[in-house]
Structures are given as C-alpha cells and as structure tokens.
TIVO-2410 file (N, C-alpha, C; in nm, 3 decimals):
# residues 175
REC num residu      c1      c2      c3 atome chaine
REC   1      X   1.558   5.026   2.881     N      A
REC   1      X   1.543   4.886   2.909    CA      A
REC   1      X   1.441   4.828   2.809     C      A
REC   2      X   1.484   4.727   2.728     N      A
REC   2      X   1.392   4.672   2.630    CA      A
REC   2      X   1.276   4.595   2.687     C      A
REC   3      X   1.164   4.605   2.626     N      A
REC   3      X   1.049   4.536   2.676    CA      A
REC   3      X   1.058   4.391   2.639     C      A
REC   4      X   1.012   4.299   2.728     N      A
REC   4      X   1.020   4.152   2.702    CA      A
REC   4      X   0.936   4.112   2.583     C      A
REC   5      X   0.830   4.183   2.553     N      A
REC   5      X   0.742   4.149   2.445    CA      A
REC   5      X   0.815   4.167   2.313     C      A
REC   6      X   0.900   4.268   2.306     N      A
REC   6      X   0.976   4.294   2.178    CA      A
REC   6      X   1.082   4.183   2.159     C      A
REC   7      X   1.138   4.126   2.267     N      A
REC   7      X   1.238   4.024   2.252    CA      A
REC   7      X   1.180   3.884   2.237     C      A
REC   8      X   1.053   3.869   2.261     N      A
REC   8      X   0.989   3.734   2.257    CA      A
REC   8      X   1.003   3.668   2.116     C      A
REC   9      X   0.977   3.733   2.004     N      A
REC   9      X   0.990   3.675   1.876    CA      A
REC   9      X   1.136   3.625   1.851     C      A
REC  10      X   1.237   3.700   1.893     N      A
REC  10      X   1.376   3.659   1.874    CA      A
REC  10      X   1.408   3.532   1.958     C      A
REC  11      X   1.354   3.530   2.079     N      A
REC  11      X   1.373   3.413   2.160    CA      A
REC  11      X   1.311   3.290   2.103     C      A
REC  12      X   1.191   3.305   2.049     N      A
REC  12      X   1.125   3.192   1.989    CA      A
REC  12      X   1.201   3.145   1.866     C      A
REC  13      X   1.251   3.237   1.785     N      A
REC  13      X   1.321   3.206   1.666    CA      A
REC  13      X   1.453   3.126   1.695     C      A
REC  14      X   1.522   3.173   1.795     N      A
REC  14      X   1.645   3.109   1.839    CA      A
REC  14      X   1.615   2.973   1.889     C      A
REC  15      X   1.508   2.957   1.967     N      A
REC  15      X   1.468   2.826   2.017    CA      A
REC  15      X   1.433   2.730   1.907     C      A
REC  16      X   1.363   2.772   1.807     N      A
REC  16      X   1.325   2.689   1.696    CA      A
REC  16      X   1.449   2.640   1.618     C      A
REC  17      X   1.543   2.738   1.597     N      A
REC  17      X   1.663   2.704   1.527    CA      A
REC  17      X   1.748   2.598   1.608     C      A
REC  18      X   1.747   2.610   1.736     N      A
REC  18      X   1.820   2.516   1.823    CA      A
REC  18      X   1.761   2.377   1.808     C      A
REC  19      X   1.627   2.367   1.811     N      A
REC  19      X   1.557   2.240   1.803    CA      A
REC  19      X   1.581   2.172   1.665     C      A
REC  20      X   1.579   2.256   1.562     N      A
REC  20      X   1.598   2.202   1.427    CA      A
REC  20      X   1.741   2.143   1.407     C      A
REC  21      X   1.839   2.217   1.455     N      A
REC  21      X   1.981   2.170   1.443    CA      A
REC  21      X   2.002   2.054   1.534     C      A
REC  22      X   1.936   2.048   1.645     N      A
REC  22      X   1.955   1.936   1.738    CA      A
REC  22      X   1.906   1.806   1.675     C      A
REC  23      X   1.787   1.808   1.611     N      A
REC  23      X   1.733   1.688   1.549    CA      A
REC  23      X   1.811   1.647   1.428     C      A
REC  24      X   1.864   1.742   1.353     N      A
REC  24      X   1.954   1.711   1.238    CA      A
REC  24      X   2.083   1.645   1.287     C      A
REC  25      X   2.137   1.690   1.390     N      A
REC  25      X   2.259   1.633   1.451    CA      A
REC  25      X   2.234   1.487   1.489     C      A
REC  26      X   2.117   1.466   1.553     N      A
REC  26      X   2.083   1.328   1.597    CA      A
REC  26      X   2.075   1.238   1.479     C      A
REC  27      X   2.014   1.286   1.374     N      A
REC  27      X   2.003   1.199   1.248    CA      A
REC  27      X   2.140   1.167   1.189     C      A
REC  28      X   2.226   1.270   1.187     N      A
REC  28      X   2.358   1.248   1.132    CA      A
REC  28      X   2.436   1.151   1.220     C      A
REC  29      X   2.426   1.161   1.349     N      A
REC  29      X   2.492   1.068   1.437    CA      A
REC  29      X   2.443   0.923   1.422     C      A
REC  30      X   2.310   0.907   1.408     N      A
REC  30      X   2.256   0.777   1.384    CA      A
REC  30      X   2.302   0.718   1.251     C      A
REC  31      X   2.312   0.795   1.148     N      A
REC  31      X   2.359   0.749   1.023    CA      A
REC  31      X   2.504   0.714   1.026     C      A
REC  32      X   2.585   0.788   1.092     N      A
REC  32      X   2.729   0.760   1.109    CA      A
REC  32      X   2.750   0.627   1.191     C      A
REC  33      X   2.665   0.611   1.290     N      A
REC  33      X   2.676   0.493   1.371    CA      A
REC  33      X   2.636   0.371   1.288     C      A
REC  34      X   2.532   0.383   1.206     N      A
REC  34      X   2.492   0.272   1.119    CA      A
REC  34      X   2.601   0.237   1.020     C      A
REC  35      X   2.662   0.335   0.965     N      A
REC  35      X   2.774   0.312   0.871    CA      A
REC  35      X   2.895   0.248   0.939     C      A
REC  36      X   2.919   0.287   1.062     N      A
REC  36      X   3.034   0.231   1.136    CA      A
REC  36      X   3.011   0.085   1.172     C      A
REC  37      X   2.884   0.046   1.199     N      A
REC  37      X   2.854  -0.095   1.240    CA      A
REC  37      X   2.841  -0.184   1.118     C      A
REC  38      X   2.858  -0.136   0.997     N      A
REC  38      X   2.848  -0.220   0.880    CA      A
REC  38      X   2.957  -0.325   0.879     C      A
REC  39      X   2.917  -0.451   0.832     N      A
REC  39      X   3.016  -0.561   0.831    CA      A
REC  39      X   3.009  -0.625   0.693     C      A
REC  40      X   3.106  -0.704   0.663     N      A
REC  40      X   3.109  -0.780   0.540    CA      A
REC  40      X   2.993  -0.877   0.539     C      A
REC  41      X   2.918  -0.888   0.425     N      A
REC  41      X   2.807  -0.977   0.418    CA      A
REC  41      X   2.675  -0.911   0.441     C      A
REC  42      X   2.678  -0.789   0.486     N      A
REC  42      X   2.551  -0.713   0.509    CA      A
REC  42      X   2.491  -0.660   0.384     C      A
REC  43      X   2.359  -0.655   0.376     N      A
REC  43      X   2.293  -0.601   0.261    CA      A
REC  43      X   2.273  -0.454   0.281     C      A
REC  44      X   2.293  -0.371   0.181     N      A
REC  44      X   2.279  -0.228   0.194    CA      A
REC  44      X   2.204  -0.168   0.078     C      A
REC  45      X   2.154  -0.047   0.095     N      A
REC  45      X   2.092   0.027  -0.012    CA      A
REC  45      X   2.171   0.161  -0.021     C      A
REC  46      X   2.216   0.197  -0.139     N      A
REC  46      X   2.294   0.319  -0.153    CA      A
REC  46      X   2.197   0.436  -0.162     C      A
REC  47      X   2.249   0.559  -0.150     N      A
REC  47      X   2.157   0.676  -0.160    CA      A
REC  47      X   2.099   0.692  -0.300     C      A
REC  48      X   2.158   0.620  -0.397     N      A
REC  48      X   2.098   0.623  -0.534    CA      A
REC  48      X   1.997   0.515  -0.552     C      A
REC  49      X   1.971   0.428  -0.449     N      A
REC  49      X   1.869   0.326  -0.456    CA      A
REC  49      X   1.913   0.187  -0.507     C      A
REC  50      X   2.046   0.170  -0.516     N      A
REC  50      X   2.097   0.040  -0.559    CA      A
REC  50      X   2.120  -0.051  -0.437     C      A
REC  51      X   2.080  -0.182  -0.456     N      A
REC  51      X   2.099  -0.273  -0.345    CA      A
REC  51      X   2.223  -0.353  -0.374     C      A
REC  52      X   2.306  -0.373  -0.268     N      A
REC  52      X   2.433  -0.446  -0.282    CA      A
REC  52      X   2.466  -0.516  -0.155     C      A
REC  53      X   2.571  -0.602  -0.164     N      A
REC  53      X   2.617  -0.670  -0.049    CA      A
REC  53      X   2.758  -0.620  -0.014     C      A
REC  54      X   2.784  -0.590   0.110     N      A
REC  54      X   2.912  -0.537   0.153    CA      A
REC  54      X   3.021  -0.650   0.148     C      A
REC  55      X   3.125  -0.628   0.084     N      A
REC  55      X   3.236  -0.720   0.080    CA      A
REC  55      X   3.351  -0.682   0.175     C      A
REC  56      X   3.388  -0.556   0.175     N      A
REC  56      X   3.492  -0.505   0.261    CA      A
REC  56      X   3.461  -0.363   0.313     C      A
REC  57      X   3.497  -0.338   0.435     N      A
REC  57      X   3.475  -0.203   0.489    CA      A
REC  57      X   3.612  -0.147   0.521     C      A
REC  58      X   3.633  -0.026   0.464     N      A
REC  58      X   3.760   0.050   0.491    CA      A
REC  58      X   3.727   0.175   0.570     C      A
REC  59      X   3.822   0.260   0.595     N      A
REC  59      X   3.799   0.378   0.679    CA      A
REC  59      X   3.695   0.472   0.617     C      A
REC  60      X   3.710   0.511   0.490     N      A
REC  60      X   3.618   0.602   0.422    CA      A
REC  60      X   3.540   0.538   0.305     C      A
REC  61      X   3.572   0.418   0.271     N      A
REC  61      X   3.514   0.353   0.154    CA      A
REC  61      X   3.459   0.217   0.190     C      A
REC  62      X   3.375   0.163   0.101     N      A
REC  62      X   3.320   0.032   0.115    CA      A
REC  62      X   3.320  -0.038  -0.019     C      A
REC  63      X   3.367  -0.166  -0.024     N      A
REC  63      X   3.362  -0.247  -0.145    CA      A
REC  63      X   3.229  -0.321  -0.144     C      A
REC  64      X   3.149  -0.296  -0.247     N      A
REC  64      X   3.016  -0.359  -0.264    CA      A
REC  64      X   3.015  -0.449  -0.378     C      A
REC  65      X   2.943  -0.561  -0.361     N      A
REC  65      X   2.915  -0.647  -0.474    CA      A
REC  65      X   2.773  -0.617  -0.520     C      A
REC  66      X   2.767  -0.555  -0.639     N      A
REC  66      X   2.638  -0.505  -0.693    CA      A
REC  66      X   2.569  -0.617  -0.774     C      A
REC  67      X   2.643  -0.710  -0.819     N      A
REC  67      X   2.591  -0.830  -0.890    CA      A
REC  67      X   2.694  -0.941  -0.866     C      A
REC  68      X   2.657  -1.062  -0.892     N      A
REC  68      X   2.755  -1.175  -0.870    CA      A
REC  68      X   2.882  -1.151  -0.949     C      A
REC  69      X   2.991  -1.132  -0.887     N      A
REC  69      X   3.122  -1.109  -0.952    CA      A
REC  69      X   3.146  -0.965  -0.993     C      A
REC  70      X   3.056  -0.875  -0.965     N      A
REC  70      X   3.074  -0.730  -1.002    CA      A
REC  70      X   3.089  -0.653  -0.871     C      A
REC  71      X   3.209  -0.590  -0.862     N      A
REC  71      X   3.238  -0.515  -0.737    CA      A
REC  71      X   3.254  -0.367  -0.770     C      A
REC  72      X   3.216  -0.284  -0.673     N      A
REC  72      X   3.238  -0.141  -0.692    CA      A
REC  72      X   3.276  -0.082  -0.557     C      A
REC  73      X   3.352   0.026  -0.564     N      A
REC  73      X   3.398   0.096  -0.442    CA      A
REC  73      X   3.307   0.216  -0.421     C      A
REC  74      X   3.251   0.235  -0.307     N      A
REC  74      X   3.162   0.347  -0.274    CA      A
REC  74      X   3.214   0.419  -0.151     C      A
REC  75      X   3.187   0.545  -0.140     N      A
REC  75      X   3.214   0.619  -0.019    CA      A
REC  75      X   3.119   0.575   0.089     C      A
REC  76      X   3.165   0.568   0.215     N      A
REC  76      X   3.074   0.528   0.320    CA      A
REC  76      X   2.951   0.619   0.330     C      A
REC  77      X   2.971   0.749   0.294     N      A
REC  77      X   2.855   0.837   0.307    CA      A
REC  77      X   2.749   0.805   0.197     C      A
REC  78      X   2.781   0.725   0.095     N      A
REC  78      X   2.689   0.691  -0.005    CA      A
REC  78      X   2.596   0.577   0.034     C      A
REC  79      X   2.615   0.522   0.150     N      A
REC  79      X   2.531   0.414   0.202    CA      A
REC  79      X   2.412   0.473   0.265     C      A
REC  80      X   2.293   0.450   0.213     N      A
REC  80      X   2.170   0.514   0.264    CA      A
REC  80      X   2.114   0.434   0.381     C      A
REC  81      X   2.119   0.303   0.372     N      A
REC  81      X   2.063   0.221   0.479    CA      A
REC  81      X   2.124   0.085   0.480     C      A
REC  82      X   2.138   0.024   0.598     N      A
REC  82      X   2.177  -0.115   0.616    CA      A
REC  82      X   2.047  -0.191   0.633     C      A
REC  83      X   2.028  -0.294   0.551     N      A
REC  83      X   1.902  -0.362   0.543    CA      A
REC  83      X   1.911  -0.496   0.616     C      A
REC  84      X   1.815  -0.535   0.701     N      A
REC  84      X   1.817  -0.666   0.764    CA      A
REC  84      X   1.823  -0.777   0.664     C      A
REC  85      X   1.884  -0.891   0.695     N      A
REC  85      X   1.896  -1.000   0.606    CA      A
REC  85      X   1.769  -1.051   0.542     C      A
REC  86      X   1.670  -1.064   0.623     N      A
REC  86      X   1.541  -1.117   0.579    CA      A
REC  86      X   1.481  -1.018   0.471     C      A
REC  87      X   1.484  -0.893   0.497     N      A
REC  87      X   1.429  -0.793   0.405    CA      A
REC  87      X   1.517  -0.786   0.279     C      A
REC  88      X   1.646  -0.797   0.294     N      A
REC  88      X   1.736  -0.790   0.176    CA      A
REC  88      X   1.713  -0.909   0.082     C      A
REC  89      X   1.704  -1.028   0.141     N      A
REC  89      X   1.675  -1.150   0.065    CA      A
REC  89      X   1.538  -1.141  -0.007     C      A
REC  90      X   1.437  -1.081   0.060     N      A
REC  90      X   1.304  -1.066   0.005    CA      A
REC  90      X   1.314  -0.973  -0.116     C      A
REC  91      X   1.391  -0.864  -0.109     N      A
REC  91      X   1.403  -0.770  -0.216    CA      A
REC  91      X   1.475  -0.832  -0.333     C      A
REC  92      X   1.584  -0.908  -0.306     N      A
REC  92      X   1.660  -0.969  -0.416    CA      A
REC  92      X   1.583  -1.077  -0.487     C      A
REC  93      X   1.498  -1.151  -0.409     N      A
REC  93      X   1.417  -1.260  -0.471    CA      A
REC  93      X   1.298  -1.207  -0.535     C      A
REC  94      X   1.257  -1.087  -0.504     N      A
REC  94      X   1.132  -1.028  -0.558    CA      A
REC  94      X   1.007  -1.090  -0.500     C      A
REC  95      X   1.019  -1.147  -0.385     N      A
REC  95      X   0.902  -1.214  -0.318    CA      A
REC  95      X   0.818  -1.107  -0.250     C      A
REC  96      X   0.687  -1.138  -0.233     N      A
REC  96      X   0.601  -1.049  -0.163    CA      A
REC  96      X   0.635  -1.049  -0.015     C      A
REC  97      X   0.613  -0.937   0.050     N      A
REC  97      X   0.642  -0.927   0.196    CA      A
REC  97      X   0.535  -1.003   0.270     C      A
REC  98      X   0.574  -1.070   0.376     N      A
REC  98      X   0.480  -1.144   0.465    CA      A
REC  98      X   0.425  -1.044   0.570     C      A
REC  99      X   0.301  -1.017   0.558     N      A
REC  99      X   0.241  -0.916   0.644    CA      A
REC  99      X   0.179  -0.980   0.768     C      A
REC 100      X   0.182  -1.112   0.782     N      A
REC 100      X   0.134  -1.182   0.898    CA      A
REC 100      X  -0.022  -1.168   0.912     C      A
REC 101      X  -0.056  -1.110   1.020     N      A
REC 101      X  -0.202  -1.095   1.053    CA      A
REC 101      X  -0.262  -0.961   1.000     C      A
REC 102      X  -0.191  -0.896   0.914     N      A
REC 102      X  -0.242  -0.766   0.863    CA      A
REC 102      X  -0.375  -0.792   0.787     C      A
REC 103      X  -0.467  -0.702   0.796     N      A
REC 103      X  -0.593  -0.716   0.725    CA      A
REC 103      X  -0.575  -0.711   0.576     C      A
REC 104      X  -0.650  -0.788   0.499     N      A
REC 104      X  -0.644  -0.786   0.353    CA      A
REC 104      X  -0.738  -0.682   0.303     C      A
REC 105      X  -0.684  -0.599   0.216     N      A
REC 105      X  -0.758  -0.491   0.156    CA      A
REC 105      X  -0.815  -0.543   0.024     C      A
REC 106      X  -0.949  -0.537   0.003     N      A
REC 106      X  -1.010  -0.588  -0.120    CA      A
REC 106      X  -0.969  -0.495  -0.236     C      A
REC 107      X  -0.975  -0.553  -0.357     N      A
REC 107      X  -0.943  -0.476  -0.479    CA      A
REC 107      X  -1.055  -0.391  -0.529     C      A
REC 108      X  -1.179  -0.420  -0.476     N      A
REC 108      X  -1.301  -0.343  -0.519    CA      A
REC 108      X  -1.376  -0.301  -0.392     C      A
REC 109      X  -1.483  -0.237  -0.414     N      A
REC 109      X  -1.570  -0.182  -0.307    CA      A
REC 109      X  -1.671  -0.276  -0.262     C      A
REC 110      X  -1.668  -0.405  -0.296     N      A
REC 110      X  -1.775  -0.499  -0.264    CA      A
REC 110      X  -1.787  -0.519  -0.118     C      A
REC 111      X  -1.682  -0.503  -0.043     N      A
REC 111      X  -1.693  -0.530   0.102    CA      A
REC 111      X  -1.752  -0.415   0.176     C      A
REC 112      X  -1.769  -0.301   0.109     N      A
REC 112      X  -1.823  -0.178   0.168    CA      A
REC 112      X  -1.975  -0.170   0.161     C      A
REC 113      X  -2.036  -0.257   0.080     N      A
REC 113      X  -2.184  -0.252   0.062    CA      A
REC 113      X  -2.246  -0.339   0.164     C      A
REC 114      X  -2.378  -0.322   0.184     N      A
REC 114      X  -2.452  -0.399   0.277    CA      A
REC 114      X  -2.489  -0.536   0.232     C      A
REC 115      X  -2.548  -0.618   0.315     N      A
REC 115      X  -2.588  -0.758   0.277    CA      A
REC 115      X  -2.689  -0.753   0.162     C      A
REC 116      X  -2.775  -0.654   0.155     N      A
REC 116      X  -2.872  -0.646   0.045    CA      A
REC 116      X  -2.808  -0.644  -0.091     C      A
REC 117      X  -2.688  -0.579  -0.100     N      A
REC 117      X  -2.623  -0.569  -0.224    CA      A
REC 117      X  -2.572  -0.712  -0.266     C      A
REC 118      X  -2.528  -0.791  -0.168     N      A
REC 118      X  -2.477  -0.923  -0.199    CA      A
REC 118      X  -2.594  -1.013  -0.243     C      A
REC 119      X  -2.714  -0.995  -0.181     N      A
REC 119      X  -2.833  -1.066  -0.224    CA      A
REC 119      X  -2.862  -1.035  -0.371     C      A
REC 120      X  -2.859  -0.909  -0.399     N      A
REC 120      X  -2.888  -0.862  -0.537    CA      A
REC 120      X  -2.789  -0.924  -0.636     C      A
REC 121      X  -2.657  -0.923  -0.595     N      A
REC 121      X  -2.552  -0.980  -0.677    CA      A
REC 121      X  -2.576  -1.127  -0.699     C      A
REC 122      X  -2.617  -1.201  -0.587     N      A
REC 122      X  -2.641  -1.341  -0.602    CA      A
REC 122      X  -2.754  -1.371  -0.704     C      A
REC 123      X  -2.860  -1.290  -0.696     N      A
REC 123      X  -2.976  -1.308  -0.785    CA      A
REC 123      X  -2.930  -1.272  -0.926     C      A
REC 124      X  -2.849  -1.169  -0.943     N      A
REC 124      X  -2.806  -1.129  -1.080    CA      A
REC 124      X  -2.717  -1.235  -1.135     C      A
REC 125      X  -2.639  -1.302  -1.048     N      A
REC 125      X  -2.545  -1.405  -1.095    CA      A
REC 125      X  -2.623  -1.527  -1.146     C      A
REC 126      X  -2.746  -1.547  -1.100     N      A
REC 126      X  -2.822  -1.664  -1.139    CA      A
REC 126      X  -2.890  -1.647  -1.271     C      A
REC 127      X  -2.887  -1.529  -1.333     N      A
REC 127      X  -2.955  -1.506  -1.461    CA      A
REC 127      X  -2.883  -1.583  -1.567     C      A
REC 128      X  -2.965  -1.664  -1.645     N      A
REC 128      X  -2.913  -1.736  -1.754    CA      A
REC 128      X  -2.921  -1.656  -1.881     C      A
REC 129      X  -2.808  -1.631  -1.944     N      A
REC 129      X  -2.808  -1.543  -2.063    CA      A
REC 129      X  -2.829  -1.626  -2.187     C      A
REC 130      X  -2.860  -1.759  -2.176     N      A
REC 130      X  -2.888  -1.838  -2.290    CA      A
REC 130      X  -2.769  -1.890  -2.369     C      A
REC 131      X  -2.647  -1.873  -2.307     N      A
REC 131      X  -2.529  -1.914  -2.379    CA      A
REC 131      X  -2.503  -2.066  -2.357     C      A
REC 132      X  -2.548  -2.118  -2.248     N      A
REC 132      X  -2.521  -2.257  -2.219    CA      A
REC 132      X  -2.618  -2.346  -2.299     C      A
REC 133      X  -2.576  -2.453  -2.356     N      A
REC 133      X  -2.658  -2.540  -2.430    CA      A
REC 133      X  -2.729  -2.633  -2.338     C      A
REC 134      X  -2.855  -2.647  -2.342     N      A
REC 134      X  -2.934  -2.736  -2.265    CA      A
REC 134      X  -2.996  -2.848  -2.349     C      A
REC 135      X  -3.031  -2.964  -2.293     N      A
REC 135      X  -3.092  -3.063  -2.373    CA      A
REC 135      X  -3.224  -3.007  -2.432     C      A
REC 136      X  -3.269  -3.069  -2.546     N      A
REC 136      X  -3.385  -3.017  -2.618    CA      A
REC 136      X  -3.510  -3.022  -2.531     C      A
REC 137      X  -3.521  -3.126  -2.441     N      A
REC 137      X  -3.638  -3.141  -2.362    CA      A
REC 137      X  -3.649  -3.031  -2.256     C      A
REC 138      X  -3.532  -2.987  -2.204     N      A
REC 138      X  -3.527  -2.887  -2.096    CA      A
REC 138      X  -3.535  -2.747  -2.147     C      A
REC 139      X  -3.525  -2.717  -2.273     N      A
REC 139      X  -3.515  -2.581  -2.321    CA      A
REC 139      X  -3.644  -2.492  -2.284     C      A
REC 140      X  -3.762  -2.539  -2.304     N      A
REC 140      X  -3.875  -2.453  -2.269    CA      A
REC 140      X  -3.876  -2.417  -2.126     C      A
REC 141      X  -3.850  -2.510  -2.041     N      A
REC 141      X  -3.847  -2.478  -1.892    CA      A
REC 141      X  -3.742  -2.383  -1.859     C      A
REC 142      X  -3.623  -2.401  -1.918     N      A
REC 142      X  -3.513  -2.310  -1.894    CA      A
REC 142      X  -3.536  -2.170  -1.942     C      A
REC 143      X  -3.607  -2.162  -2.058     N      A
REC 143      X  -3.641  -2.030  -2.109    CA      A
REC 143      X  -3.735  -1.959  -2.020     C      A
REC 144      X  -3.836  -2.031  -1.965     N      A
REC 144      X  -3.927  -1.971  -1.874    CA      A
REC 144      X  -3.859  -1.927  -1.745     C      A
REC 145      X  -3.769  -2.009  -1.698     N      A
REC 145      X  -3.696  -1.971  -1.577    CA      A
REC 145      X  -3.605  -1.853  -1.599     C      A
REC 146      X  -3.544  -1.852  -1.717     N      A
REC 146      X  -3.459  -1.740  -1.753    CA      A
REC 146      X  -3.536  -1.611  -1.765     C      A
REC 147      X  -3.654  -1.615  -1.824     N      A
REC 147      X  -3.736  -1.501  -1.833    CA      A
REC 147      X  -3.780  -1.452  -1.696     C      A
REC 148      X  -3.815  -1.541  -1.609     N      A
REC 148      X  -3.857  -1.501  -1.473    CA      A
REC 148      X  -3.740  -1.439  -1.397     C      A
REC 149      X  -3.621  -1.501  -1.412     N      A
REC 149      X  -3.500  -1.439  -1.349    CA      A
REC 149      X  -3.470  -1.301  -1.405     C      A
REC 150      X  -3.482  -1.284  -1.535     N      A
REC 150      X  -3.458  -1.152  -1.595    CA      A
REC 150      X  -3.560  -1.048  -1.546     C      A
REC 151      X  -3.685  -1.094  -1.534     N      A
REC 151      X  -3.791  -1.000  -1.476    CA      A
REC 151      X  -3.758  -0.964  -1.336     C      A
REC 152      X  -3.710  -1.066  -1.257     N      A
REC 152      X  -3.676  -1.034  -1.115    CA      A
REC 152      X  -3.557  -0.940  -1.110     C      A
REC 153      X  -3.459  -0.958  -1.198     N      A
REC 153      X  -3.346  -0.871  -1.201    CA      A
REC 153      X  -3.387  -0.726  -1.236     C      A
REC 154      X  -3.479  -0.716  -1.334     N      A
REC 154      X  -3.528  -0.584  -1.376    CA      A
REC 154      X  -3.604  -0.514  -1.263     C      A
REC 155      X  -3.685  -0.592  -1.191     N      A
REC 155      X  -3.759  -0.542  -1.074    CA      A
REC 155      X  -3.662  -0.491  -0.967     C      A
REC 156      X  -3.561  -0.565  -0.939     N      A
REC 156      X  -3.462  -0.527  -0.842    CA      A
REC 156      X  -3.388  -0.401  -0.884     C      A
REC 157      X  -3.352  -0.392  -1.014     N      A
REC 157      X  -3.280  -0.273  -1.061    CA      A
REC 157      X  -3.371  -0.153  -1.053     C      A
REC 158      X  -3.501  -0.170  -1.086     N      A
REC 158      X  -3.596  -0.055  -1.081    CA      A
REC 158      X  -3.612  -0.008  -0.933     C      A
REC 159      X  -3.621  -0.108  -0.841     N      A
REC 159      X  -3.639  -0.072  -0.703    CA      A
REC 159      X  -3.518   0.002  -0.649     C      A
REC 160      X  -3.397  -0.036  -0.694     N      A
REC 160      X  -3.275   0.031  -0.655    CA      A
REC 160      X  -3.274   0.169  -0.709     C      A
REC 161      X  -3.317   0.188  -0.837     N      A
REC 161      X  -3.323   0.321  -0.896    CA      A
REC 161      X  -3.423   0.412  -0.822     C      A
REC 162      X  -3.538   0.354  -0.790     N      A
REC 162      X  -3.640   0.435  -0.719    CA      A
REC 162      X  -3.585   0.475  -0.581     C      A
REC 163      X  -3.513   0.382  -0.510     N      A
REC 163      X  -3.458   0.415  -0.383    CA      A
REC 163      X  -3.355   0.526  -0.392     C      A
REC 164      X  -3.278   0.521  -0.496     N      A
REC 164      X  -3.177   0.627  -0.519    CA      A
REC 164      X  -3.244   0.758  -0.544     C      A
REC 165      X  -3.355   0.763  -0.619     N      A
REC 165      X  -3.423   0.885  -0.642    CA      A
REC 165      X  -3.483   0.940  -0.515     C      A
REC 166      X  -3.536   0.851  -0.432     N      A
REC 166      X  -3.593   0.891  -0.301    CA      A
REC 166      X  -3.485   0.949  -0.208     C      A
REC 167      X  -3.367   0.882  -0.216     N      A
REC 167      X  -3.254   0.933  -0.137    CA      A
REC 167      X  -3.215   1.073  -0.175     C      A
REC 168      X  -3.216   1.097  -0.309     N      A
REC 168      X  -3.184   1.228  -0.359    CA      A
REC 168      X  -3.282   1.336  -0.312     C      A
REC 169      X  -3.407   1.296  -0.319     N      A
REC 169      X  -3.510   1.395  -0.279    CA      A
REC 169      X  -3.507   1.425  -0.135     C      A
REC 170      X  -3.494   1.314  -0.052     N      A
REC 170      X  -3.501   1.338   0.093    CA      A
REC 170      X  -3.360   1.377   0.149     C      A
REC 171      X  -3.258   1.346   0.080     N      A
REC 171      X  -3.126   1.380   0.128    CA      A
REC 171      X  -3.069   1.281   0.229     C      A
REC 172      X  -3.131   1.166   0.239     N      A
REC 172      X  -3.089   1.068   0.340    CA      A
REC 172      X  -3.102   0.930   0.287     C      A
REC 173      X  -3.081   0.831   0.369     N      A
REC 173      X  -3.097   0.692   0.335    CA      A
REC 173      X  -3.242   0.649   0.334     C      A
REC 174      X  -3.283   0.572   0.236     N      A
REC 174      X  -3.417   0.531   0.224    CA      A
REC 174      X  -3.440   0.401   0.301     C      A
REC 175      X  -3.342   0.345   0.360     N      A
REC 175      X  -3.349   0.214   0.429    CA      A
REC 175      X  -3.423   0.224   0.560     C      A
***
C-alpha cells in the first residue's frame, strides 16, 4: 500500500496543471465571446498592433478598414481587442488621455524636498547676474544689492554643504 506522502507531490502537480488549464480556457472563452460580439463600426486592435474599424463580420473573417478607403480581410482570431469608441477615437486623434482626478506627477524632484529648499531656491532666484541693464543712477545700488545677494547665496550653499558633511558623519538628518 503506497504511502500518502509519496503520492502528495503527484497530487499537487496534477492540481496545478488543472488550475493552469482552467484559467487558460477561461481566457480563450472570453476572447472568443469578444470576437463574436464584434459589430460593424467597432474599433479594434489586431494582434499585430494595428488599429482599424470593423466594416463587415463573417463567420471566420472580418473586413477591416485600416485607413480611409483601404480595406483588408483578417481572420477573426487576429483581432486582439475590441476597443471602446472613446478610447479608439482618442488613439486615432493622438489626443492625451483624460485622467480626471488622477494626481499629477512632477517632471523633477522639486516636490520631494522640504520647504527650506524652496526658500533657498527663492533666494537663489533673486540673484542678479548683471545681465539686465539698469539706469545709470541705479547701477551702484544694484551692484551692492547683487553683491549682498551673492554673498547670501554663498552662505546658504556653504551651510548646506556643512549640513551634508554632518549628516555623513552622524549618519542621520542634521535637521
């Protein structure tokens, strides 16, 4: 009489095979149903990635309009997805998708830094690099202000560098 422990790996293997074939059959049935529900005027994507409009549906084939006035006959199995009208029109027009209330992801890491960094950026943005022409009477005052701003920016940069060194030494935040 065989021991149940020796049969356990075979039982698990058979069970895994059953679950894999069951999910594959469900996917095949869903794809077949999608292809059967196709109608003229529907937007589709072929398995090759081409977008087209269905003109006629036959038993095993589909007549697709791939461009205005250009028709091609495809096997039904070559249809990868039936696309909703709104999405199909967006793809054809090349318009951006409307994400509604989805959060906007910034292009840089500026939103990840603390308020102190924005204050530093504001002060750095105020530095006059002397490229703007000022009236002759205002030039000495502007030069003095520019020098003061430059010194402030250097002090801030030095403080940031010192804080970074302290962080390295202590292994934590210096804040």
